[in-house]
N, C-alpha and C positions, 0 to 999 in steps of 0.2 A: 631147392638147389643148395649145394654145399658152398663153402666160402671160396673166394678167389683172392689169392695173394700175389703180389708182384715181387720178383727178385731182380734187383737191378745190379748188374755186375760193373763195378767201377774200380777194379783192382789191377788194371793193366799197367804196364811199365812205361807207356808213352815214349818208347825209344825213338820213334821218328819225329817227335816234337822237339827233341834237344834235351840236354842235361838239366835235371832238376825241375822239369816241367810236368805238371799233372794235367793232362788234356781235359779231364772232366771238370776241372776248376777254372779253366780259361773263360774269359768274358765273351759272351755271345749276345749282342744286342742288349747289354746292360745286366745280364744275369749269367751265372756260371752255366756251362754246358750241362752239367748233371742236373741242375734245377729244371731246365727245360725238359729233360728226359723224365724226371719225376712227375712233373706237371702233366705230361702226356698220359702216364698210367693212372694217376690219381683221378683224372677227368673221366675215366672209363665208366664208373669208378671201381676201385678194388677195396677189399676189406682191410688190407694192410700192406705195408711195404717193408722189405728188408733190403738194405743197401750194403753191398759187400765192397770193402775198400782195401787198398794196399795196407798191410800191417805197418803201423806207425803213423798213418794218416788219419786215424779215427778222430782225433781232436780237431784237426783242420776241417774235416767234413762236417763235424758236429757244429762247429762255429758258423760255417756257411749256412747250414740248414736252420739253425736258430735265427740267423739274421733274416731269413725269408719265411719264418713262421712255420717251419717243418719239424721243429724239435720233438713234438710228441707224436707225430704221425709216422716217423720213419725210424726203424731199428737199424743201427749200424753195427756190422760185425766185420772182423778182419778176415781177409781171404787167404789163399794158399799160394803155392809155388807156381801153379798153372791155372788156366781158366777153369778147367774141370774141377780142380781142388777148391777153387773159390766158390763155384756154384754149389758144390757139396757142403761147404761151410754155411752158405746161405740156406740151403734146404734143411740143415740141422737146426737152424734158428727159427723155423716156421712152427706155429702152434699146431696142436693136434686137431685133426678133423678137416684140414684143408683139402678141398677137392681138386682145384686147378691152380697151377702155378704159371704166371706170366713172366717169362725170363726175358729181360731187356738189357741192352748195352747202355751203360751210362754215357757213352760217347755217341749215342744216336739221339740228338735233341729234337728231331723234326718228325717223329712218329705221330700219326694222327689218331686220336681216340676212337673215331668211328671204325678205322681199320682194325684197331686192337679189339674192339667189341666183336667184330666179325670173326676174328681169329678165335676168340673165346667161344663164340657160338659153334664154330666148326670143331673145336677141341672137345666140346661136350658130346658131339656126335662121334668123332673119330678117335678121341683120346690124345691126339697130337696134331698140332697145326702150326704153320709158320708163315709169316708175311714173306712175300717174294715178288719179283717182277721179271717178266720175260726179258732175256738178254737182247740187246739191240745189235751187237756186233757179231760178226762171224768168229767162231771160236775154233782154233786149231790145236791139236795135241802134238807136242813136240817129241821127237825121238832122239837118238844120239846126235851129238854135235848141233843140237837145235834145228835139225831138219824136220820138216813137217811129217808127222806120222799119220795123222788122220784129221779130216775136217768133220767136226761134230754137227749133227742136225740141229740147227738153231731153233726150230719150232718146238723142240723138246727140252730146251735149256732154260733154267730159271736162275736168277741171281737172288740168293737167299738173304733175308734181313732179320732183324728182330723188331718187335717181340716175337717169341715163339711160345706157344701155350701147350701145356701138357697136363694130363691127369697126374696128380702128385705121386701116387703109388707106382705108376708106370715110369715116371722120370727117376724116382729113387731106384727102381730095379735096374734101369739103364745105366745109372751111374755106378751102382754096385758092380755090375758086370764089367764095365769099362775099367774100374779100379782093379778088379780081380785079374783081368786079362792084360793089364798094362796098355790099354788102348787110349789114345788121346785124340779125340776128334776136334775139328775146328768149330763145331757148334753142338748144341744139345740134341738137335734133331738127328744128327748122325749117330749118336749113342742109342737113340730109340730105334733107328733103322736097323742097327745091328741085331736087335731082338727079333727082327722080322715083322715089326709092327708098322702099319702104314702111317705116313705123315701127310696131312692135307696141306696143299699149297693154297694160300689165300692171297689174292692180289693186294700188293702194297702200293707204295708210291716211289717214283724215281727220286723224289726230293728227300726221302728218308735215308740220308747219307750218314756214314760213320766218320766222325772226326778222327783223322789219323795224322795228317800233316798240317802245317800252318796254312797252306792254301785252302784247306777244307773249312777253316773258320771264315774266311772271306766269302767262300761259296755259300755257306750256311746263312750268313748274314744277308746275302743277296736273295736267297730263297725265302727267308723270313719277311 
């Protein structure tokens, strides 16, 4: 089998956390959020990790990783103006011969290694897989003036998470097509979907939350 690398995206602007706050470096149960995320993918295990950070924050992240003994295990590269740009920066830093790429959010500290392993297994079969959970709430689509346009069938709806796992060449092709067409998706799976390629949904955990607001830190600590 070919090598499996993790690409951890930690270049977000953290706008909902407040001025000057980098959510990936916030303390969560004694360790920065991003360290929890890195530990999850390393425990799979993977053959290497590329961490994509906000330009100008490279030294800060390197200092944190050195403190926790991750200095030689993680390559740090600066990201771009958007999430898609940042993932492309990370893909460009991967070595030759990579078969699968595990794309994970640095702000998702509670992913479980066994779930990631299953996503990798499914990606070997399908070429693309993502962790996801069935939605619990009824979802309505809004029309003009926020009037209900349609109630969507809940049994067909999934809330998508990361990690998402892809064949390297497939993901590169998807990003090249998105850049060429000026398409900006909210996740990498949507870029692959545009190519007409199937993406396998792999059951995740409701506890695999994304740290977005200060309240999420309290929730993550409770879940830990």
